[in-house]
C-alpha positions in Angstrom: -16.6 72.8 3.6 -18.0 70.7 6.4 -21.7 69.8 6.2 -24.0 70.7 9.0 -24.8 67.3 10.6 -24.2 65.5 13.8 -23.9 62.0 12.2 -20.3 61.0 12.7 -18.2 57.9 13.0 -15.4 57.3 15.5 -12.9 54.6 14.9 -9.5 53.5 16.0 -6.8 54.3 13.5 -3.3 52.7 13.1 -2.1 55.1 10.4 -2.5 58.9 10.0 -5.5 59.5 7.8 -5.5 60.8 4.2 -5.7 64.6 4.1 -4.0 64.8 7.5 -1.9 67.6 6.1 -5.0 69.8 5.6 -6.1 69.0 9.1 -2.7 69.9 10.4 -2.7 73.3 8.6 -6.0 74.2 10.1 -4.8 73.4 13.6 -1.6 75.3 13.1 -3.5 78.3 11.9 -5.3 78.3 15.2 -2.0 78.1 17.1 -2.4 74.5 18.1 0.7 72.4 17.7 -0.8 69.2 18.8 -1.2 67.8 15.3 2.3 68.8 14.2 3.7 67.1 17.2 1.5 64.0 16.5 2.8 63.9 12.9 6.5 64.4 14.0 6.2 61.6 16.6 4.4 59.3 14.1 7.1 59.9 11.5 10.0 59.3 13.8 8.3 56.3 15.4 8.5 57.7 19.0 4.7 57.5 19.4 2.3 55.5 17.3 -0.2 54.6 20.0 0.8 51.0 20.0 1.8 50.3 23.6 -0.4 48.6 26.1 -3.6 50.6 26.7 -2.9 53.1 23.9 -5.3 54.1 21.1 -5.7 56.9 18.6 -9.2 57.6 17.4 -10.5 59.6 14.5 -14.0 61.1 14.1 -15.3 61.6 10.6 -18.5 63.1 9.2 -19.3 62.1 5.6 -15.7 61.0 5.2 -14.4 64.4 6.3 -12.1 64.6 9.4 -13.9 66.2 12.3 -11.6 65.4 15.2 -8.9 63.2 16.6 -7.7 62.2 20.0 -6.0 59.4 21.9 -4.5 57.8 25.0 -0.8 57.0 25.5 1.4 56.0 28.3 2.0 59.0 30.5 5.6 60.2 30.2 5.8 61.3 33.8 4.5 57.9 35.2 4.4 55.1 32.7 2.0 53.1 34.9 -0.6 55.8 34.0 -2.3 56.5 30.7 -2.6 60.0 29.4 -5.3 61.5 27.2 -3.6 63.5 24.4 -3.5 64.9 20.9 -7.1 65.9 21.0 -8.2 68.4 18.3 -11.6 69.1 16.9 -12.0 71.2 13.8 -13.8 74.5 14.5 -16.8 73.6 12.3 -17.5 70.6 14.5 -16.9 72.0 18.0 -19.7 72.1 20.5 -21.5 69.3 18.7 -20.3 66.4 20.9 -17.4 65.2 18.6 -14.7 65.7 21.2 -16.8 64.2 23.9 -17.5 61.1 21.8 -13.8 60.7 20.9 -13.0 60.9 24.7 -15.6 58.4 25.6 -14.4 56.0 22.8 -10.8 56.1 24.0 -11.7 55.9 27.7 -13.9 52.8 26.9 -10.8 51.3 25.3 -8.7 52.0 28.4 -11.1 50.5 30.9 -9.8 46.9 30.8 -6.3 48.1 31.5 -7.4 49.5 34.9 -4.8 52.3 35.0 -5.0 55.9 36.2 -5.7 58.3 33.4 -4.1 61.8 33.3 -5.2 64.8 31.4 -3.2 68.0 31.1 -5.2 70.9 29.7 -3.5 73.8 27.9 -5.7 76.8 28.2 -9.3 77.7 29.0 -10.9 75.9 26.1 -9.1 72.7 26.8 -9.9 73.0 30.5 -13.6 73.4 29.7 -13.4 70.3 27.5 
């Protein structure tokens, strides 16, 4: 059970984290397929956030996964970057976790000086 605190760490990851399956089950139960797509693409090697400008970041609170998100090359226009695969666990929403992940990956993208796209899927994502 997540502890009530706003002290979290955001870091770049180059491997899917331990306990990712539990994280994925929670997202799937809410009807979000973003993490299952992330896992599938990671496993088949089609997207590991390794190309120029790309990053995948993980937020943790007391070593528990709070959220994830990244930037990849846009599949419509490869000269752009695209924010994607964002998911924050319900217990950590509205506490700044998603915003801090976004700021972290956007800061990473600054030196690449590329347009950044965001496609929101639904009202909650649009509000974010």
